[in-house]
CHARMM-style PDB file with segment names, atoms N, HN, CA, C and O in Angstrom:
ATOM      1  N   MET     1     -17.527  38.414 -67.799  1.00  0.00      PROA
ATOM      2  CA  MET     1     -17.473  39.661 -68.794  1.00  0.00      PROA
ATOM      3  C   MET     1     -16.858  39.756 -69.993  1.00  0.00      PROA
ATOM      4  O   MET     1     -15.641  39.837 -69.823  1.00  0.00      PROA
ATOM      5  N   SER     2     -17.249  39.789 -71.417  1.00  0.00      PROA
ATOM      6  HN  SER     2     -18.237  39.723 -71.554  1.00  0.00      PROA
ATOM      7  CA  SER     2     -16.144  39.558 -72.596  1.00  0.00      PROA
ATOM      8  C   SER     2     -15.902  41.133 -72.820  1.00  0.00      PROA
ATOM      9  O   SER     2     -16.606  42.009 -72.318  1.00  0.00      PROA
ATOM     10  N   GLU     3     -14.976  41.312 -73.518  1.00  0.00      PROA
ATOM     11  HN  GLU     3     -14.405  40.600 -73.925  1.00  0.00      PROA
ATOM     12  CA  GLU     3     -14.630  42.804 -74.162  1.00  0.00      PROA
ATOM     13  C   GLU     3     -14.922  43.355 -75.139  1.00  0.00      PROA
ATOM     14  O   GLU     3     -14.778  42.804 -76.231  1.00  0.00      PROA
ATOM     15  N   VAL     4     -15.335  44.399 -75.034  1.00  0.00      PROA
ATOM     16  HN  VAL     4     -15.452  44.847 -74.147  1.00  0.00      PROA
ATOM     17  CA  VAL     4     -15.850  45.006 -76.091  1.00  0.00      PROA
ATOM     18  C   VAL     4     -14.712  45.492 -77.493  1.00  0.00      PROA
ATOM     19  O   VAL     4     -13.772  46.261 -77.295  1.00  0.00      PROA
ATOM     20  N   LYS     5     -14.886  45.146 -78.283  1.00  0.00      PROA
ATOM     21  HN  LYS     5     -15.650  44.522 -78.445  1.00  0.00      PROA
ATOM     22  CA  LYS     5     -13.856  45.259 -79.644  1.00  0.00      PROA
ATOM     23  C   LYS     5     -14.552  46.328 -80.317  1.00  0.00      PROA
ATOM     24  O   LYS     5     -15.776  46.439 -80.396  1.00  0.00      PROA
ATOM     25  N   VAL     6     -13.473  47.294 -80.912  1.00  0.00      PROA
ATOM     26  HN  VAL     6     -12.479  47.203 -80.848  1.00  0.00      PROA
ATOM     27  CA  VAL     6     -14.180  48.496 -81.260  1.00  0.00      PROA
ATOM     28  C   VAL     6     -13.673  48.506 -82.973  1.00  0.00      PROA
ATOM     29  O   VAL     6     -12.473  48.680 -83.180  1.00  0.00      PROA
ATOM     30  N   TRP     7     -14.371  48.367 -83.863  1.00  0.00      PROA
ATOM     31  HN  TRP     7     -15.347  48.226 -83.694  1.00  0.00      PROA
ATOM     32  CA  TRP     7     -13.812  48.113 -85.673  1.00  0.00      PROA
ATOM     33  C   TRP     7     -14.231  49.713 -86.275  1.00  0.00      PROA
ATOM     34  O   TRP     7     -15.244  50.412 -86.280  1.00  0.00      PROA
ATOM     35  N   TYR     8     -12.998  49.815 -86.703  1.00  0.00      PROA
ATOM     36  HN  TYR     8     -12.175  49.248 -86.699  1.00  0.00      PROA
ATOM     37  CA  TYR     8     -12.996  51.637 -87.205  1.00  0.00      PROA
ATOM     38  C   TYR     8     -13.253  50.642 -88.529  1.00  0.00      PROA
ATOM     39  O   TYR     8     -13.281  49.415 -88.627  1.00  0.00      PROA
ATOM     40  N   MET     9     -13.420  51.677 -89.463  1.00  0.00      PROA
ATOM     41  HN  MET     9     -13.397  52.674 -89.383  1.00  0.00      PROA
ATOM     42  CA  MET     9     -13.435  51.435 -91.024  1.00  0.00      PROA
ATOM     43  C   MET     9     -13.185  52.876 -91.729  1.00  0.00      PROA
ATOM     44  O   MET     9     -13.678  53.895 -91.245  1.00  0.00      PROA
ATOM     45  N   THR    10     -12.515  52.895 -92.715  1.00  0.00      PROA
ATOM     46  HN  THR    10     -12.114  52.068 -93.108  1.00  0.00      PROA
ATOM     47  CA  THR    10     -12.527  54.141 -93.410  1.00  0.00      PROA
ATOM     48  C   THR    10     -13.641  54.697 -94.057  1.00  0.00      PROA
ATOM     49  O   THR    10     -14.723  54.141 -93.869  1.00  0.00      PROA
ATOM     50  N   GLU    11     -13.595  55.588 -94.712  1.00  0.00      PROA
ATOM     51  HN  GLU    11     -12.716  56.039 -94.865  1.00  0.00      PROA
ATOM     52  CA  GLU    11     -14.861  56.179 -95.377  1.00  0.00      PROA
ATOM     53  C   GLU    11     -15.121  55.467 -96.320  1.00  0.00      PROA
ATOM     54  O   GLU    11     -16.240  54.963 -96.418  1.00  0.00      PROA
ATOM     55  N   GLU    12     -14.015  55.226 -97.366  1.00  0.00      PROA
ATOM     56  HN  GLU    12     -13.106  55.636 -97.286  1.00  0.00      PROA
ATOM     57  CA  GLU    12     -14.188  54.078 -98.617  1.00  0.00      PROA
ATOM     58  C   GLU    12     -14.981  53.073 -98.292  1.00  0.00      PROA
ATOM     59  O   GLU    12     -16.025  52.829 -98.898  1.00  0.00      PROA
ATOM     60  N   GLU    13     -14.472  52.294 -97.138  1.00  0.00      PROA
ATOM     61  HN  GLU    13     -13.624  52.492 -96.646  1.00  0.00      PROA
ATOM     62  CA  GLU    13     -14.652  51.045 -96.766  1.00  0.00      PROA
ATOM     63  C   GLU    13     -16.526  51.453 -96.357  1.00  0.00      PROA
ATOM     64  O   GLU    13     -17.440  50.859 -96.930  1.00  0.00      PROA
ATOM     65  N   ARG    14     -16.722  52.344 -95.489  1.00  0.00      PROA
ATOM     66  HN  ARG    14     -15.980  52.827 -95.024  1.00  0.00      PROA
ATOM     67  CA  ARG    14     -18.032  52.773 -95.511  1.00  0.00      PROA
ATOM     68  C   ARG    14     -19.139  52.805 -96.553  1.00  0.00      PROA
ATOM     69  O   ARG    14     -20.226  52.238 -96.441  1.00  0.00      PROA
ATOM     70  N   LEU    15     -18.643  53.689 -97.786  1.00  0.00      PROA
ATOM     71  HN  LEU    15     -17.760  54.150 -97.877  1.00  0.00      PROA
ATOM     72  CA  LEU    15     -18.978  53.668 -98.260  1.00  0.00      PROA
ATOM     73  C   LEU    15     -19.541  52.453 -99.470  1.00  0.00      PROA
ATOM     74  O   LEU    15     -20.623  52.260-100.025  1.00  0.00      PROA
ATOM     75  N   ALA    16     -18.048  51.716 -99.534  1.00  0.00      PROA
ATOM     76  HN  ALA    16     -17.169  51.873 -99.083  1.00  0.00      PROA
ATOM     77  CA  ALA    16     -18.579  50.627-100.180  1.00  0.00      PROA
ATOM     78  C   ALA    16     -19.466  49.902 -99.671  1.00  0.00      PROA
ATOM     79  O   ALA    16     -20.410  49.496-100.348  1.00  0.00      PROA
ATOM     80  N   TYR    17     -19.284  49.537 -98.074  1.00  0.00      PROA
ATOM     81  HN  TYR    17     -18.517  49.866 -97.524  1.00  0.00      PROA
ATOM     82  CA  TYR    17     -20.400  48.436 -97.706  1.00  0.00      PROA
ATOM     83  C   TYR    17     -21.704  49.015 -97.628  1.00  0.00      PROA
ATOM     84  O   TYR    17     -22.686  48.272 -97.627  1.00  0.00      PROA
ATOM     85  N   ILE    18     -21.886  50.853 -97.529  1.00  0.00      PROA
ATOM     86  HN  ILE    18     -21.088  51.457 -97.529  1.00  0.00      PROA
ATOM     87  CA  ILE    18     -23.292  51.001 -97.760  1.00  0.00      PROA
ATOM     88  C   ILE    18     -23.662  50.576 -99.177  1.00  0.00      PROA
ATOM     89  O   ILE    18     -24.837  50.236 -99.320  1.00  0.00      PROA
ATOM     90  N   LYS    19     -22.773  50.530-100.388  1.00  0.00      PROA
ATOM     91  HN  LYS    19     -21.819  50.807-100.273  1.00  0.00      PROA
ATOM     92  CA  LYS    19     -23.156  50.417-101.434  1.00  0.00      PROA
ATOM     93  C   LYS    19     -23.563  48.756-101.770  1.00  0.00      PROA
ATOM     94  O   LYS    19     -24.202  48.422-102.768  1.00  0.00      PROA
ATOM     95  N   LYS    20     -23.216  48.107-101.056  1.00  0.00      PROA
ATOM     96  HN  LYS    20     -22.698  48.379-100.245  1.00  0.00      PROA
ATOM     97  CA  LYS    20     -23.199  46.473-101.064  1.00  0.00      PROA
ATOM     98  C   LYS    20     -24.321  46.224-100.234  1.00  0.00      PROA
ATOM     99  O   LYS    20     -24.876  45.216-100.671  1.00  0.00      PROA
ATOM    100  N   HSD    21     -24.935  46.685 -99.208  1.00  0.00      PROA
ATOM    101  HN  HSD    21     -24.484  47.503 -98.853  1.00  0.00      PROA
ATOM    102  CA  HSD    21     -25.782  46.448 -98.158  1.00  0.00      PROA
ATOM    103  C   HSD    21     -26.582  47.904 -98.398  1.00  0.00      PROA
ATOM    104  O   HSD    21     -26.422  48.708 -97.479  1.00  0.00      PROA
ATOM    105  N   PRO    22     -27.163  48.210 -99.171  1.00  0.00      PROA
ATOM    106  CA  PRO    22     -28.225  49.536 -98.782  1.00  0.00      PROA
ATOM    107  C   PRO    22     -29.298  49.381 -98.048  1.00  0.00      PROA
ATOM    108  O   PRO    22     -29.840  48.279 -97.960  1.00  0.00      PROA
ATOM    109  N   ILE    23     -29.677  50.278 -97.526  1.00  0.00      PROA
ATOM    110  HN  ILE    23     -29.236  51.173 -97.597  1.00  0.00      PROA
ATOM    111  CA  ILE    23     -31.292  50.390 -96.586  1.00  0.00      PROA
ATOM    112  C   ILE    23     -32.394  50.196 -97.873  1.00  0.00      PROA
ATOM    113  O   ILE    23     -32.061  50.824 -98.878  1.00  0.00      PROA
ATOM    114  N   VAL    24     -32.994  49.827 -97.926  1.00  0.00      PROA
ATOM    115  HN  VAL    24     -33.264  49.317 -97.110  1.00  0.00      PROA
ATOM    116  CA  VAL    24     -34.503  49.372 -98.752  1.00  0.00      PROA
ATOM    117  C   VAL    24     -35.557  49.979 -97.960  1.00  0.00      PROA
ATOM    118  O   VAL    24     -35.827  49.545 -96.840  1.00  0.00      PROA
ATOM    119  N   PRO    25     -36.232  51.067 -98.542  1.00  0.00      PROA
ATOM    120  CA  PRO    25     -37.254  51.272 -97.789  1.00  0.00      PROA
ATOM    121  C   PRO    25     -38.413  50.243 -97.773  1.00  0.00      PROA
ATOM    122  O   PRO    25     -38.092  49.159 -98.261  1.00  0.00      PROA
ATOM    123  N   THR    26     -39.480  50.320 -97.396  1.00  0.00      PROA
ATOM    124  HN  THR    26     -39.740  51.201 -97.000  1.00  0.00      PROA
ATOM    125  CA  THR    26     -40.544  49.155 -97.412  1.00  0.00      PROA
ATOM    126  C   THR    26     -41.743  50.211 -97.200  1.00  0.00      PROA
ATOM    127  O   THR    26     -41.801  51.050 -96.301  1.00  0.00      PROA
ATOM    128  N   LYS    27     -42.673  49.995 -98.205  1.00  0.00      PROA
ATOM    129  HN  LYS    27     -42.626  49.314 -98.936  1.00  0.00      PROA
ATOM    130  CA  LYS    27     -43.984  50.835 -97.855  1.00  0.00      PROA
ATOM    131  C   LYS    27     -44.759  49.849 -96.893  1.00  0.00      PROA
ATOM    132  O   LYS    27     -44.878  48.635 -97.057  1.00  0.00      PROA
ATOM    133  N   ARG    28     -45.330  50.716 -95.716  1.00  0.00      PROA
ATOM    134  HN  ARG    28     -45.234  51.702 -95.583  1.00  0.00      PROA
ATOM    135  CA  ARG    28     -46.188  49.832 -94.808  1.00  0.00      PROA
ATOM    136  C   ARG    28     -47.294  50.807 -94.591  1.00  0.00      PROA
ATOM    137  O   ARG    28     -47.030  52.009 -94.573  1.00  0.00      PROA
ATOM    138  N   LYS    29     -48.674  50.324 -94.402  1.00  0.00      PROA
ATOM    139  HN  LYS    29     -48.889  49.348 -94.416  1.00  0.00      PROA
ATOM    140  CA  LYS    29     -49.742  51.264 -94.186  1.00  0.00      PROA
ATOM    141  C   LYS    29     -49.478  52.101 -92.664  1.00  0.00      PROA
ATOM    142  O   LYS    29     -48.787  51.585 -91.785  1.00  0.00      PROA
ATOM    143  N   LYS    30     -49.989  53.163 -92.532  1.00  0.00      PROA
ATOM    144  HN  LYS    30     -50.550  53.583 -93.246  1.00  0.00      PROA
ATOM    145  CA  LYS    30     -50.050  53.994 -90.932  1.00  0.00      PROA
ATOM    146  C   LYS    30     -50.476  53.301 -90.152  1.00  0.00      PROA
ATOM    147  O   LYS    30     -51.666  53.008 -90.266  1.00  0.00      PROA
ATOM    148  N   GLY    31     -49.758  52.785 -89.116  1.00  0.00      PROA
ATOM    149  HN  GLY    31     -48.792  53.024 -89.023  1.00  0.00      PROA
ATOM    150  CA  GLY    31     -50.364  52.210 -87.801  1.00  0.00      PROA
ATOM    151  C   GLY    31     -50.119  50.443 -88.085  1.00  0.00      PROA
ATOM    152  O   GLY    31     -50.519  49.601 -87.281  1.00  0.00      PROA
ATOM    153  N   ASP    32     -49.554  50.176 -89.088  1.00  0.00      PROA
ATOM    154  HN  ASP    32     -49.229  50.860 -89.742  1.00  0.00      PROA
ATOM    155  CA  ASP    32     -49.073  48.514 -89.411  1.00  0.00      PROA
ATOM    156  C   ASP    32     -48.186  48.507 -88.395  1.00  0.00      PROA
ATOM    157  O   ASP    32     -48.409  47.419 -87.865  1.00  0.00      PROA
ATOM    158  N   SER    33     -47.288  49.050 -87.762  1.00  0.00      PROA
ATOM    159  HN  SER    33     -47.106  49.934 -88.193  1.00  0.00      PROA
ATOM    160  CA  SER    33     -45.957  48.309 -87.008  1.00  0.00      PROA
ATOM    161  C   SER    33     -46.418  47.400 -86.051  1.00  0.00      PROA
ATOM    162  O   SER    33     -46.066  46.221 -86.105  1.00  0.00      PROA
ATOM    163  N   PHE    34     -47.186  47.828 -85.160  1.00  0.00      PROA
ATOM    164  HN  PHE    34     -47.472  48.785 -85.116  1.00  0.00      PROA
ATOM    165  CA  PHE    34     -47.536  46.602 -84.126  1.00  0.00      PROA
ATOM    166  C   PHE    34     -48.741  45.939 -84.943  1.00  0.00      PROA
ATOM    167  O   PHE    34     -49.146  45.119 -84.119  1.00  0.00      PROA
ATOM    168  N   ALA    35     -49.422  45.825 -85.885  1.00  0.00      PROA
ATOM    169  HN  ALA    35     -49.093  46.491 -86.555  1.00  0.00      PROA
ATOM    170  CA  ALA    35     -50.819  44.578 -86.150  1.00  0.00      PROA
ATOM    171  C   ALA    35     -50.357  43.413 -85.870  1.00  0.00      PROA
ATOM    172  O   ALA    35     -51.182  42.852 -85.149  1.00  0.00      PROA
ATOM    173  N   ASP    36     -49.247  42.597 -86.113  1.00  0.00      PROA
ATOM    174  HN  ASP    36     -48.577  43.053 -86.698  1.00  0.00      PROA
ATOM    175  CA  ASP    36     -48.854  41.406 -86.272  1.00  0.00      PROA
ATOM    176  C   ASP    36     -48.173  41.026 -85.123  1.00  0.00      PROA
ATOM    177  O   ASP    36     -47.317  40.143 -85.159  1.00  0.00      PROA
ATOM    178  N   ILE    37     -48.584  41.819 -83.759  1.00  0.00      PROA
ATOM    179  HN  ILE    37     -49.280  42.537 -83.730  1.00  0.00      PROA
ATOM    180  CA  ILE    37     -47.172  41.578 -82.713  1.00  0.00      PROA
ATOM    181  C   ILE    37     -47.589  40.041 -82.132  1.00  0.00      PROA
ATOM    182  O   ILE    37     -46.726  39.292 -81.674  1.00  0.00      PROA
ATOM    183  N   TYR    38     -49.013  39.668 -82.208  1.00  0.00      PROA
ATOM    184  HN  TYR    38     -49.713  40.277 -82.580  1.00  0.00      PROA
ATOM    185  CA  TYR    38     -49.331  38.577 -81.263  1.00  0.00      PROA
ATOM    186  C   TYR    38     -48.953  37.240 -82.222  1.00  0.00      PROA
ATOM    187  O   TYR    38     -48.545  36.202 -81.701  1.00  0.00      PROA
ATOM    188  N   SER    39     -49.146  37.387 -83.789  1.00  0.00      PROA
ATOM    189  HN  SER    39     -49.478  38.230 -84.212  1.00  0.00      PROA
ATOM    190  CA  SER    39     -48.883  36.268 -84.536  1.00  0.00      PROA
ATOM    191  C   SER    39     -47.539  35.763 -84.703  1.00  0.00      PROA
ATOM    192  O   SER    39     -47.441  34.874 -85.548  1.00  0.00      PROA
ATOM    193  N   SER    40     -46.611  36.066 -84.182  1.00  0.00      PROA
ATOM    194  HN  SER    40     -46.691  36.788 -83.495  1.00  0.00      PROA
ATOM    195  CA  SER    40     -45.169  35.722 -84.013  1.00  0.00      PROA
ATOM    196  C   SER    40     -44.878  34.586 -83.118  1.00  0.00      PROA
ATOM    197  O   SER    40     -43.804  34.003 -82.972  1.00  0.00      PROA
ATOM    198  N   GLY    41     -46.029  34.364 -82.534  1.00  0.00      PROA
ATOM    199  HN  GLY    41     -46.901  34.837 -82.653  1.00  0.00      PROA
ATOM    200  CA  GLY    41     -46.018  33.216 -81.380  1.00  0.00      PROA
ATOM    201  C   GLY    41     -45.631  33.868 -79.952  1.00  0.00      PROA
ATOM    202  O   GLY    41     -45.568  33.121 -78.976  1.00  0.00      PROA
ATOM    203  N   TYR    42     -45.427  34.952 -79.846  1.00  0.00      PROA
ATOM    204  HN  TYR    42     -45.478  35.559 -80.640  1.00  0.00      PROA
ATOM    205  CA  TYR    42     -45.317  35.787 -78.613  1.00  0.00      PROA
ATOM    206  C   TYR    42     -46.154  35.129 -77.689  1.00  0.00      PROA
ATOM    207  O   TYR    42     -45.595  34.527 -76.773  1.00  0.00      PROA
ATOM    208  N   GLU    43     -48.160  35.120 -77.787  1.00  0.00      PROA
ATOM    209  HN  GLU    43     -48.615  35.609 -78.532  1.00  0.00      PROA
ATOM    210  CA  GLU    43     -48.905  34.958 -76.954  1.00  0.00      PROA
ATOM    211  C   GLU    43     -48.796  33.668 -76.792  1.00  0.00      PROA
ATOM    212  O   GLU    43     -49.243  33.157 -75.766  1.00  0.00      PROA
ATOM    213  N   SER    44     -48.268  33.010 -77.636  1.00  0.00      PROA
ATOM    214  HN  SER    44     -47.905  33.425 -78.470  1.00  0.00      PROA
ATOM    215  CA  SER    44     -48.448  31.269 -76.994  1.00  0.00      PROA
ATOM    216  C   SER    44     -47.102  30.845 -76.076  1.00  0.00      PROA
ATOM    217  O   SER    44     -47.048  30.003 -75.180  1.00  0.00      PROA
ATOM    218  N   ALA    45     -46.373  31.437 -76.432  1.00  0.00      PROA
ATOM    219  HN  ALA    45     -46.417  32.121 -77.160  1.00  0.00      PROA
ATOM    220  CA  ALA    45     -45.570  31.561 -75.178  1.00  0.00      PROA
ATOM    221  C   ALA    45     -45.771  32.098 -73.895  1.00  0.00      PROA
ATOM    222  O   ALA    45     -45.569  31.448 -72.869  1.00  0.00      PROA
ATOM    223  N   ASN    46     -46.040  32.899 -73.909  1.00  0.00      PROA
ATOM    224  HN  ASN    46     -46.204  33.427 -74.742  1.00  0.00      PROA
ATOM    225  CA  ASN    46     -46.461  33.441 -72.527  1.00  0.00      PROA
ATOM    226  C   ASN    46     -47.546  32.792 -71.775  1.00  0.00      PROA
ATOM    227  O   ASN    46     -47.612  32.716 -70.549  1.00  0.00      PROA
ATOM    228  N   ARG    47     -48.584  32.225 -72.823  1.00  0.00      PROA
ATOM    229  HN  ARG    47     -48.530  32.286 -73.820  1.00  0.00      PROA
ATOM    230  CA  ARG    47     -49.178  31.376 -72.043  1.00  0.00      PROA
ATOM    231  C   ARG    47     -48.815  29.764 -71.517  1.00  0.00      PROA
ATOM    232  O   ARG    47     -49.390  29.008 -70.734  1.00  0.00      PROA
ATOM    233  N   LYS    48     -47.657  29.642 -72.290  1.00  0.00      PROA
ATOM    234  HN  LYS    48     -47.189  30.257 -72.926  1.00  0.00      PROA
ATOM    235  CA  LYS    48     -46.861  28.196 -71.799  1.00  0.00      PROA
ATOM    236  C   LYS    48     -46.114  28.707 -70.450  1.00  0.00      PROA
ATOM    237  O   LYS    48     -46.070  27.984 -69.455  1.00  0.00      PROA
ATOM    238  N   ARG    49     -45.634  29.771 -70.476  1.00  0.00      PROA
ATOM    239  HN  ARG    49     -45.670  30.359 -71.284  1.00  0.00      PROA
ATOM    240  CA  ARG    49     -44.692  30.213 -69.565  1.00  0.00      PROA
ATOM    241  C   ARG    49     -45.825  30.049 -67.810  1.00  0.00      PROA
ATOM    242  O   ARG    49     -45.702  29.427 -66.755  1.00  0.00      PROA
ATOM    243  N   LYS    50     -46.822  30.993 -68.390  1.00  0.00      PROA
ATOM    244  HN  LYS    50     -46.922  31.498 -69.247  1.00  0.00      PROA
ATOM    245  CA  LYS    50     -47.674  31.223 -67.013  1.00  0.00      PROA
ATOM    246  C   LYS    50     -48.328  29.788 -66.858  1.00  0.00      PROA
ATOM    247  O   LYS    50     -49.134  29.713 -65.931  1.00  0.00      PROA
ATOM    248  N   ALA    51     -48.159  28.824 -67.477  1.00  0.00      PROA
ATOM    249  HN  ALA    51     -47.504  28.885 -68.230  1.00  0.00      PROA
ATOM    250  CA  ALA    51     -48.979  27.454 -67.155  1.00  0.00      PROA
ATOM    251  C   ALA    51     -47.866  26.700 -66.459  1.00  0.00      PROA
ATOM    252  O   ALA    51     -48.246  25.846 -65.658  1.00  0.00      PROA
ATOM    253  N   LYS    52     -46.523  26.863 -66.621  1.00  0.00      PROA
ATOM    254  HN  LYS    52     -46.214  27.556 -67.272  1.00  0.00      PROA
ATOM    255  CA  LYS    52     -45.560  26.373 -65.908  1.00  0.00      PROA
ATOM    256  C   LYS    52     -45.494  26.731 -64.242  1.00  0.00      PROA
ATOM    257  O   LYS    52     -45.018  25.948 -63.421  1.00  0.00      PROA
ATOM    258  N   ARG    53     -46.048  28.029 -63.912  1.00  0.00      PROA
ATOM    259  HN  ARG    53     -46.434  28.665 -64.580  1.00  0.00      PROA
ATOM    260  CA  ARG    53     -45.878  28.353 -62.451  1.00  0.00      PROA
ATOM    261  C   ARG    53     -47.018  28.125 -61.405  1.00  0.00      PROA
ATOM    262  OT1 ARG    53     -46.834  28.405 -60.221  1.00  0.00      PROA
TER     263      ARG     53
END
């Protein structure tokens, strides 16, 4: 198992990082979170796995 490395940054570095990589909120319809859960290929991968058994 590999060792966990802790990375510390100063407050100035943190603020500069946030400014460079802002979190941009996206508008979504209510209940849209899991609307396309099976369109990503998850369902077909499951079928393939079951077929191998």
